[in-house]
N, C-alpha and C positions, 0 to 999 in steps of 0.2 A: 117788059121786064122778064127775064128768063134765068132760071137757076144755073144754066150752062154759061152764062156771059156775066161773070162777076168782074168788078174792077176793084182792086185792092186799094184801101185808103191808109194814109200813113198815121196810125195811132200807136206805133210801137213804143212811143215814149211812155204810154200808160202801163208799162210793165213794172212800175214801181210797186212795191209790196203794199197791198190794201190794208194789212195789219198796221202799217205806219201811219197811212192816211186816215185811218178810222178814228184817231184820237180827237180831231177837230170836228166840231159841229158842222154838218153838211146838209145840203138840200138833197132829198130823195124823192123821186116820183115812181110809185109802184102800186100794186094792187094789195089792199089789206085783206087778210083772211084770218078765219077763226079756226085754231087747230083742236078746239074742244077744251083745251085748258088754258090758253092764252092767245094773244094776237100776234101776228107777224106779217111780213111782206112776203107774198108769193115769190117775188124775185130773189129773196135770200136762198131759196131752195134748201133751207135748213130749219126743221121744226124746233131746234134747240135755241133759236134766236128769239127773245121775247121783247115785244114792244111795251115800254113802260110809259105811261102817261096819265096826268091828272084828268084828262078829257075822257069821256065815255067813248071808247073806240068801237062799241057795237054798232053805231050809227054808220060806220064806214065799211062795214063787212062786204066783201066782193066788189068794191068800188075802187077805181084809181084815185090815189091820194097824193098830195104834194105836202111834204112834211120836212121840218128841220129837226136834226137830232144827231146823236153821236153814240157810238158803241162804247160801253164802259170798258176800261182797261183791265179790270178784273172781273171774274165771274166764279160762280160756285157750281161745281160738278160740271155736267155737260151743258148747262144752260148759261147762255151769254145774253146780257141785257142791252137793249138799245133805248136810251132815254130820248122820248120825243118832247122837244120844246114847243113845237107848234105843228098843227095839222089841219088841212082843209081839203075839200074834194078837188081833185086836179081838174083844171079846165083846159089842160093840154094832155092829150093821151094818145096811145097807140092801140090798135086793135087788129088782130089777125085770127084766122081759124086754127084750132089746135091740131087738126088732122087734115092733110091734103092727099088727094089721090094722084097716082102717076098719070101722065099724059092728060092733065087737065089744068085748070087755072084756079087759083085760090085768091080770096079778096084781102087786101091790106087796106087800112084806113088810119089816117092821122087827123086829129082834131085840135084846133087852136081857136082862141077868141077873135083873131083877125088875121091880117096878112103876115106871112112868114115864109122863109125858106125852109124846106124839110128834107131830111135824109133818112133812109131806111138801110139798116145794116144787118148783116147776118154772120154768125160765128158757129163753128162746130161745137163749142163748149161753153159752159157757164162760167161766170166769174163775178167778182164784186170789187169795184174800185171807186170809192168816193172821189169826186173830181174837184172839191173845193180847193184842195191844196195846189191844184194846177193853175191858180190864178183867177182873176175876175171875169175872164172872157169865156169860161166854161162852167157849167153847173150841173147838178144831178149826180147820178151814179152810173157807172159803166157796168152793166149786168152781164157782160160777156167775157170770154177768154181774150185778153188784150193781145195775145201773140198772132192772132190771125182774124182780122175783121174785114169783111168785104161789103161793098155798097151794092144794092140791088134797086134802088129808086132814089130820086131826088128832084127837087125843082122848087118853083114857087107855088104858094097856095094861098087861099083866103077863106078861113073858117073850117073847111073840111077838104081833105083830099082822099080820093079812092082810086085804088088801082089794082089791076090783076097780074098776079105772079104766075108765069107759066112754069108748070113742073114737067120736066122731061120724063119720058118713058124709060127710065133707067133703074133696073132692079137694084142697083147699088144703094139707092136711097131707102129701099124697104128696111124698116126697123130703126132708121136713123132719126135722131131728133136734133134739130137745129134751133139755135137761139136767135130770135129777131128782136131788134130794138130800133126805135126812131129817135131822132133828135130834131129840134127846131130851133131856128134863129129868127128873132124878131128884131126890128130896128131898135138900136139902143139897149138891147138886152144880151146877156150871154148866151152861148150856145147851150141849150138845155137838153140834156138826155132824158127821155121819158121812160115810162114802164117798158117792160119786155114781155115777150110771149114765146113759149116753146112750140114748135111745130114738128109733128112726126109725119111719116109717110106710109101709105097703104096702097095695095094693088087697086082696091076699089073702096068707095064709101058706102056703108050700109044704109 
């Protein structure tokens, strides 16, 4: 895998407004974080989005979670509420390093309970599109800018896949942050988009 050899995938149809899709309950896989005043998903990249649940969310902090819920259509002030109907620890997740050095390789990892096909995508921007409205063959949320999504890895796996992403020695990447997200497809199941991770680039790692 090499950041200089992308192959574009056809997800342009996902440009539908996330605000419209957000009204229906939807499955989300993301990393739950504590802002100090409330809980949210790191993937929202918006501390004003508050998870609301009857479940004690503190047990899920800094863990990948698999939840069902929906954004409320109304909100007070800057705070928007996301009502959580159900939540469990995710048994399908994506892991990557937050910082990568130029002219080096960085580790990517996808975990599933068993056999699956996996796909790792990258985008130059963040986004939020719940995917439930696109039909029963796709699930999760797209955490990337849907206007340009590129594939950097994919194939068959069983339980865990690990791969190295080659980072070119290109100063253009310095200071840039890319959004990575994996998706998995298991037999008889919808294509599930997992949590996402941001990756920035530095000349060297301290």
